[in-house]
A tleap script that builds the chain and sets N, CA, C and O, in Angstrom:
source leaprc.protein.ff14SB
mol = sequence {
  NMET THR LYS ILE GLU ILE ILE GLY THR GLY
  CYS ALA LYS CYS LYS ARG LEU PHE ALA ASN
  ALA GLY GLN ALA VAL LYS ASP LEU LYS ILE
  THR ALA ASP VAL VAL LYS VAL ASP ASP ILE
  ASP GLU ILE VAL ASN ARG GLY ILE MET MET
  THR PRO ALA LEU PHE ILE ASP GLY LYS VAL
  ARG ALA GLU GLY ARG VAL PRO ASP VAL ASN
  GLU ILE LYS ALA MET LEU THR GLY CGLY
}
set mol.1.N position { 21.977 104.406 -175.364 }
set mol.1.CA position { 22.023 105.681 -174.677 }
set mol.1.C position { 21.281 106.719 -175.507 }
set mol.1.O position { 21.415 106.771 -176.730 }
set mol.2.N position { 20.506 107.533 -174.830 }
set mol.2.CA position { 19.771 108.606 -175.482 }
set mol.2.C position { 20.736 109.708 -175.883 }
set mol.2.O position { 21.633 110.075 -175.125 }
set mol.3.N position { 20.536 110.232 -177.094 }
set mol.3.CA position { 21.360 111.344 -177.551 }
set mol.3.C position { 20.479 112.580 -177.681 }
set mol.3.O position { 19.491 112.586 -178.415 }
set mol.4.N position { 20.860 113.631 -176.950 }
set mol.4.CA position { 20.134 114.893 -176.976 }
set mol.4.C position { 21.048 115.930 -177.601 }
set mol.4.O position { 22.180 116.128 -177.160 }
set mol.5.N position { 20.540 116.592 -178.638 }
set mol.5.CA position { 21.334 117.615 -179.315 }
set mol.5.C position { 20.615 118.957 -179.227 }
set mol.5.O position { 19.422 119.064 -179.508 }
set mol.6.N position { 21.371 119.974 -178.830 }
set mol.6.CA position { 20.869 121.340 -178.793 }
set mol.6.C position { 21.468 122.042 -179.999 }
set mol.6.O position { 22.684 122.207 -180.099 }
set mol.7.N position { 20.603 122.453 -180.910 }
set mol.7.CA position { 21.043 123.064 -182.157 }
set mol.7.C position { 20.883 124.574 -182.039 }
set mol.7.O position { 19.781 125.072 -181.805 }
set mol.8.N position { 21.984 125.301 -182.201 }
set mol.8.CA position { 21.926 126.748 -182.137 }
set mol.8.C position { 23.309 127.343 -182.160 }
set mol.8.O position { 24.314 126.641 -182.046 }
set mol.9.N position { 23.343 128.639 -182.309 }
set mol.9.CA position { 24.625 129.311 -182.478 }
set mol.9.C position { 25.241 129.793 -181.176 }
set mol.9.O position { 26.277 130.459 -181.201 }
set mol.10.N position { 24.644 129.481 -180.055 }
set mol.10.CA position { 25.205 129.877 -178.766 }
set mol.10.C position { 24.511 131.062 -178.128 }
set mol.10.O position { 25.067 131.702 -177.236 }
set mol.11.N position { 23.316 131.358 -178.570 }
set mol.11.CA position { 22.553 132.476 -178.017 }
set mol.11.C position { 22.075 132.133 -176.600 }
set mol.11.O position { 22.242 131.005 -176.137 }
set mol.12.N position { 21.491 133.101 -175.931 }
set mol.12.CA position { 21.004 132.891 -174.563 }
set mol.12.C position { 19.943 131.791 -174.506 }
set mol.12.O position { 19.935 130.990 -173.572 }
set mol.13.N position { 19.055 131.746 -175.489 }
set mol.13.CA position { 18.028 130.705 -175.513 }
set mol.13.C position { 18.659 129.326 -175.692 }
set mol.13.O position { 18.207 128.352 -175.092 }
set mol.14.N position { 19.699 129.246 -176.515 }
set mol.14.CA position { 20.401 127.975 -176.726 }
set mol.14.C position { 21.015 127.499 -175.413 }
set mol.14.O position { 20.942 126.316 -175.079 }
set mol.15.N position { 21.613 128.414 -174.682 }
set mol.15.CA position { 22.235 128.065 -173.407 }
set mol.15.C position { 21.182 127.620 -172.397 }
set mol.15.O position { 21.405 126.676 -171.639 }
set mol.16.N position { 20.041 128.295 -172.387 }
set mol.16.CA position { 18.964 127.919 -171.464 }
set mol.16.C position { 18.406 126.535 -171.817 }
set mol.16.O position { 18.122 125.732 -170.928 }
set mol.17.N position { 18.251 126.260 -173.117 }
set mol.17.CA position { 17.771 124.943 -173.541 }
set mol.17.C position { 18.767 123.856 -173.151 }
set mol.17.O position { 18.365 122.782 -172.705 }
set mol.18.N position { 20.058 124.125 -173.315 }
set mol.18.CA position { 21.082 123.159 -172.919 }
set mol.18.C position { 20.987 122.879 -171.419 }
set mol.18.O position { 21.062 121.727 -170.991 }
set mol.19.N position { 20.822 123.939 -170.622 }
set mol.19.CA position { 20.699 123.770 -169.172 }
set mol.19.C position { 19.436 122.990 -168.819 }
set mol.19.O position { 19.476 122.112 -167.958 }
set mol.20.N position { 18.316 123.298 -169.472 }
set mol.20.CA position { 17.062 122.585 -169.210 }
set mol.20.C position { 17.195 121.094 -169.546 }
set mol.20.O position { 16.728 120.236 -168.796 }
set mol.21.N position { 17.831 120.803 -170.668 }
set mol.21.CA position { 18.013 119.396 -171.061 }
set mol.21.C position { 18.884 118.669 -170.045 }
set mol.21.O position { 18.591 117.537 -169.662 }
set mol.22.N position { 19.951 119.324 -169.614 }
set mol.22.CA position { 20.821 118.714 -168.609 }
set mol.22.C position { 20.095 118.466 -167.298 }
set mol.22.O position { 20.288 117.431 -166.660 }
set mol.23.N position { 19.259 119.418 -166.899 }
set mol.23.CA position { 18.494 119.253 -165.657 }
set mol.23.C position { 17.481 118.118 -165.792 }
set mol.23.O position { 17.284 117.351 -164.849 }
set mol.24.N position { 16.843 118.007 -166.945 }
set mol.24.CA position { 15.873 116.922 -167.176 }
set mol.24.C position { 16.552 115.565 -167.068 }
set mol.24.O position { 16.012 114.644 -166.455 }
set mol.25.N position { 17.727 115.441 -167.658 }
set mol.25.CA position { 18.486 114.179 -167.586 }
set mol.25.C position { 18.844 113.873 -166.135 }
set mol.25.O position { 18.724 112.737 -165.677 }
set mol.26.N position { 19.282 114.897 -165.430 }
set mol.26.CA position { 19.662 114.718 -164.024 }
set mol.26.C position { 18.457 114.313 -163.184 }
set mol.26.O position { 18.548 113.399 -162.364 }
set mol.27.N position { 17.326 114.991 -163.386 }
set mol.27.CA position { 16.120 114.686 -162.611 }
set mol.27.C position { 15.628 113.265 -162.859 }
set mol.27.O position { 15.182 112.584 -161.935 }
set mol.28.N position { 15.711 112.824 -164.111 }
set mol.28.CA position { 15.227 111.486 -164.465 }
set mol.28.C position { 16.243 110.398 -164.117 }
set mol.28.O position { 15.923 109.209 -164.126 }
set mol.29.N position { 17.471 110.821 -163.812 }
set mol.29.CA position { 18.545 109.872 -163.492 }
set mol.29.C position { 18.744 108.860 -164.616 }
set mol.29.O position { 18.849 107.655 -164.387 }
set mol.30.N position { 18.793 109.390 -165.838 }
set mol.30.CA position { 19.028 108.538 -167.001 }
set mol.30.C position { 20.409 108.850 -167.558 }
set mol.30.O position { 21.012 109.878 -167.250 }
set mol.31.N position { 20.883 107.942 -168.376 }
set mol.31.CA position { 22.147 108.163 -169.054 }
set mol.31.C position { 21.842 108.716 -170.437 }
set mol.31.O position { 21.141 108.088 -171.230 }
set mol.32.N position { 22.373 109.889 -170.712 }
set mol.32.CA position { 22.141 110.527 -172.003 }
set mol.32.C position { 23.363 111.351 -172.377 }
set mol.32.O position { 24.071 111.879 -171.519 }
set mol.33.N position { 23.585 111.442 -173.651 }
set mol.33.CA position { 24.663 112.265 -174.183 }
set mol.33.C position { 24.033 113.579 -174.630 }
set mol.33.O position { 23.281 113.607 -175.605 }
set mol.34.N position { 24.336 114.669 -173.921 }
set mol.34.CA position { 23.775 115.983 -174.239 }
set mol.34.C position { 24.876 116.813 -174.892 }
set mol.34.O position { 25.900 117.103 -174.272 }
set mol.35.N position { 24.656 117.191 -176.148 }
set mol.35.CA position { 25.691 117.918 -176.886 }
set mol.35.C position { 25.105 119.168 -177.542 }
set mol.35.O position { 23.910 119.245 -177.828 }
set mol.36.N position { 25.977 120.129 -177.767 }
set mol.36.CA position { 25.615 121.334 -178.506 }
set mol.36.C position { 26.088 121.176 -179.938 }
set mol.36.O position { 27.174 120.653 -180.188 }
set mol.37.N position { 25.273 121.626 -180.872 }
set mol.37.CA position { 25.660 121.659 -182.274 }
set mol.37.C position { 25.546 123.114 -182.717 }
set mol.37.O position { 24.444 123.641 -182.872 }
set mol.38.N position { 26.688 123.753 -182.918 }
set mol.38.CA position { 26.664 125.176 -183.275 }
set mol.38.C position { 27.285 125.477 -184.631 }
set mol.38.O position { 27.490 126.641 -184.977 }
set mol.39.N position { 27.581 124.447 -185.390 }
set mol.39.CA position { 28.156 124.626 -186.715 }
set mol.39.C position { 27.056 125.057 -187.701 }
set mol.39.O position { 26.065 124.349 -187.884 }
set mol.40.N position { 27.240 126.194 -188.314 }
set mol.40.CA position { 26.217 126.746 -189.213 }
set mol.40.C position { 25.891 125.776 -190.353 }
set mol.40.O position { 24.722 125.601 -190.697 }
set mol.41.N position { 26.905 125.152 -190.935 }
set mol.41.CA position { 26.650 124.203 -192.025 }
set mol.41.C position { 25.784 123.035 -191.550 }
set mol.41.O position { 24.890 122.591 -192.270 }
set mol.42.N position { 26.047 122.543 -190.353 }
set mol.42.CA position { 25.257 121.437 -189.803 }
set mol.42.C position { 23.816 121.884 -189.547 }
set mol.42.O position { 22.872 121.139 -189.809 }
set mol.43.N position { 23.659 123.096 -189.038 }
set mol.43.CA position { 22.314 123.625 -188.782 }
set mol.43.C position { 21.533 123.725 -190.097 }
set mol.43.O position { 20.365 123.339 -190.158 }
set mol.44.N position { 22.171 124.236 -191.137 }
set mol.44.CA position { 21.531 124.358 -192.450 }
set mol.44.C position { 21.213 122.978 -193.017 }
set mol.44.O position { 20.131 122.761 -193.561 }
set mol.45.N position { 22.149 122.053 -192.891 }
set mol.45.CA position { 21.940 120.696 -193.417 }
set mol.45.C position { 20.759 119.998 -192.758 }
set mol.45.O position { 20.102 119.162 -193.377 }
set mol.46.N position { 20.494 120.335 -191.521 }
set mol.46.CA position { 19.358 119.722 -190.809 }
set mol.46.C position { 18.036 120.411 -191.133 }
set mol.46.O position { 16.975 119.939 -190.725 }
set mol.47.N position { 18.094 121.523 -191.863 }
set mol.47.CA position { 16.879 122.217 -192.255 }
set mol.47.C position { 16.257 123.047 -191.157 }
set mol.47.O position { 15.067 123.360 -191.214 }
set mol.48.N position { 17.042 123.411 -190.155 }
set mol.48.CA position { 16.532 124.209 -189.038 }
set mol.48.C position { 16.362 125.652 -189.498 }
set mol.48.O position { 17.308 126.278 -189.976 }
set mol.49.N position { 15.150 126.169 -189.348 }
set mol.49.CA position { 14.855 127.544 -189.747 }
set mol.49.C position { 14.907 128.499 -188.559 }
set mol.49.O position { 15.192 129.685 -188.724 }
set mol.50.N position { 14.632 127.982 -187.362 }
set mol.50.CA position { 14.646 128.818 -186.157 }
set mol.50.C position { 15.379 128.076 -185.051 }
set mol.50.O position { 15.130 126.895 -184.808 }
set mol.51.N position { 16.286 128.782 -184.385 }
set mol.51.CA position { 16.988 128.177 -183.257 }
set mol.51.C position { 16.473 128.787 -181.961 }
set mol.51.O position { 15.928 129.891 -181.979 }
set mol.52.N position { 16.630 128.108 -180.864 }
set mol.52.CA position { 17.278 126.819 -180.732 }
set mol.52.C position { 16.348 125.682 -181.171 }
set mol.52.O position { 15.132 125.847 -181.266 }
set mol.53.N position { 16.952 124.547 -181.428 }
set mol.53.CA position { 16.186 123.346 -181.737 }
set mol.53.C position { 16.675 122.223 -180.830 }
set mol.53.O position { 17.836 122.180 -180.425 }
set mol.54.N position { 15.768 121.337 -180.530 }
set mol.54.CA position { 16.059 120.197 -179.657 }
set mol.54.C position { 15.825 118.912 -180.437 }
set mol.54.O position { 14.719 118.660 -180.916 }
set mol.55.N position { 16.863 118.108 -180.563 }
set mol.55.CA position { 16.766 116.792 -181.190 }
set mol.55.C position { 16.952 115.744 -180.106 }
set mol.55.O position { 17.845 115.854 -179.266 }
set mol.56.N position { 16.108 114.736 -180.133 }
set mol.56.CA position { 16.271 113.589 -179.244 }
set mol.56.C position { 16.343 112.358 -180.117 }
set mol.56.O position { 15.408 112.050 -180.857 }
set mol.57.N position { 17.454 111.658 -180.027 }
set mol.57.CA position { 17.720 110.477 -180.845 }
set mol.57.C position { 17.460 110.740 -182.330 }
set mol.57.O position { 16.850 109.926 -183.024 }
set mol.58.N position { 17.931 111.886 -182.797 }
set mol.58.CA position { 17.877 112.217 -184.209 }
set mol.58.C position { 16.575 112.807 -184.713 }
set mol.58.O position { 16.458 113.128 -185.896 }
set mol.59.N position { 15.592 112.954 -183.830 }
set mol.59.CA position { 14.298 113.504 -184.235 }
set mol.59.C position { 14.110 114.890 -183.621 }
set mol.59.O position { 14.364 115.093 -182.434 }
set mol.60.N position { 13.659 115.844 -184.448 }
set mol.60.CA position { 13.420 117.185 -183.929 }
set mol.60.C position { 12.186 117.156 -183.030 }
set mol.60.O position { 11.124 116.677 -183.426 }
set mol.61.N position { 12.347 117.683 -181.804 }
set mol.61.CA position { 11.255 117.692 -180.833 }
set mol.61.C position { 10.784 119.102 -180.531 }
set mol.61.O position { 9.658 119.291 -180.071 }
set mol.62.N position { 11.629 120.096 -180.782 }
set mol.62.CA position { 11.240 121.492 -180.591 }
set mol.62.C position { 12.128 122.347 -181.483 }
set mol.62.O position { 13.302 122.042 -181.695 }
set mol.63.N position { 11.544 123.424 -181.999 }
set mol.63.CA position { 12.310 124.321 -182.873 }
set mol.63.C position { 11.828 125.744 -182.637 }
set mol.63.O position { 10.627 126.014 -182.655 }
set mol.64.N position { 12.777 126.656 -182.415 }
set mol.64.CA position { 12.451 128.066 -182.247 }
set mol.64.C position { 11.891 128.432 -180.893 }
set mol.64.O position { 11.345 129.522 -180.723 }
set mol.65.N position { 12.016 127.545 -179.931 }
set mol.65.CA position { 11.520 127.827 -178.582 }
set mol.65.C position { 12.330 127.017 -177.567 }
set mol.65.O position { 13.114 126.141 -177.930 }
set mol.66.N position { 12.118 127.334 -176.291 }
set mol.66.CA position { 12.859 126.672 -175.222 }
set mol.66.C position { 11.876 125.899 -174.348 }
set mol.66.O position { 11.236 126.487 -173.476 }
set mol.67.N position { 11.747 124.597 -174.568 }
set mol.67.CA position { 10.886 123.806 -173.676 }
set mol.67.C position { 11.440 123.825 -172.254 }
set mol.67.O position { 12.653 123.824 -172.047 }
set mol.68.N position { 10.531 123.843 -171.279 }
set mol.68.CA position { 11.013 123.827 -169.894 }
set mol.68.C position { 11.430 122.411 -169.498 }
set mol.68.O position { 11.263 121.460 -170.262 }
set mol.69.N position { 11.967 122.296 -168.308 }
set mol.69.CA position { 12.508 121.016 -167.841 }
set mol.69.C position { 11.434 119.933 -167.845 }
set mol.69.O position { 11.690 118.810 -168.280 }
set mol.70.N position { 10.246 120.256 -167.369 }
set mol.70.CA position { 9.176 119.247 -167.305 }
set mol.70.C position { 8.766 118.773 -168.700 }
set mol.70.O position { 8.488 117.590 -168.891 }
set mol.71.N position { 8.727 119.677 -169.669 }
set mol.71.CA position { 8.365 119.273 -171.026 }
set mol.71.C position { 9.438 118.353 -171.619 }
set mol.71.O position { 9.119 117.377 -172.299 }
set mol.72.N position { 10.685 118.665 -171.363 }
set mol.72.CA position { 11.763 117.807 -171.865 }
set mol.72.C position { 11.712 116.439 -171.185 }
set mol.72.O position { 11.940 115.412 -171.824 }
set mol.73.N position { 11.412 116.435 -169.893 }
set mol.73.CA position { 11.284 115.166 -169.183 }
set mol.73.C position { 10.169 114.324 -169.803 }
set mol.73.O position { 10.312 113.111 -169.957 }
set mol.74.N position { 9.068 114.967 -170.154 }
set mol.74.CA position { 7.964 114.242 -170.794 }
set mol.74.C position { 8.396 113.690 -172.151 }
set mol.74.O position { 8.042 112.568 -172.512 }
set mol.75.N position { 9.158 114.479 -172.894 }
set mol.75.CA position { 9.657 113.999 -174.188 }
set mol.75.C position { 10.546 112.776 -174.001 }
set mol.75.O position { 10.485 111.833 -174.790 }
set mol.76.N position { 11.359 112.792 -172.973 }
set mol.76.CA position { 12.309 111.702 -172.743 }
set mol.76.C position { 11.634 110.432 -172.227 }
set mol.76.O position { 12.150 109.329 -172.408 }
set mol.77.N position { 10.484 110.595 -171.586 }
set mol.77.CA position { 9.801 109.426 -171.036 }
set mol.77.C position { 8.632 108.981 -171.908 }
set mol.77.O position { 7.873 108.085 -171.540 }
set mol.78.N position { 8.500 109.622 -173.072 }
set mol.78.CA position { 7.447 109.211 -173.994 }
set mol.78.C position { 6.117 109.865 -173.732 }
set mol.78.O position { 5.113 109.481 -174.332 }
set mol.79.N position { 6.083 110.847 -172.849 }
set mol.79.CA position { 4.834 111.527 -172.525 }
set mol.79.C position { 4.491 112.647 -173.432 }
set mol.79.O position { 3.459 113.293 -173.253 }
savepdb mol mol.pdb
quit
């Protein structure tokens, strides 16, 4: 199962990224675990300098910006 993590403190951009990731999963009809990570210590431990950040299967795919649904879909399908 694909694991998608939204890293951020709960700001509006973090919420929008979470919604975009959820919509991408729904559109692709894939099974994925979409979770928020808002613990400051965890964010620091991952070396994130700008939020929100998007991790897919443990790899950072975006940092400091909100990819749209189509971009996330491309990330999930290898595009």
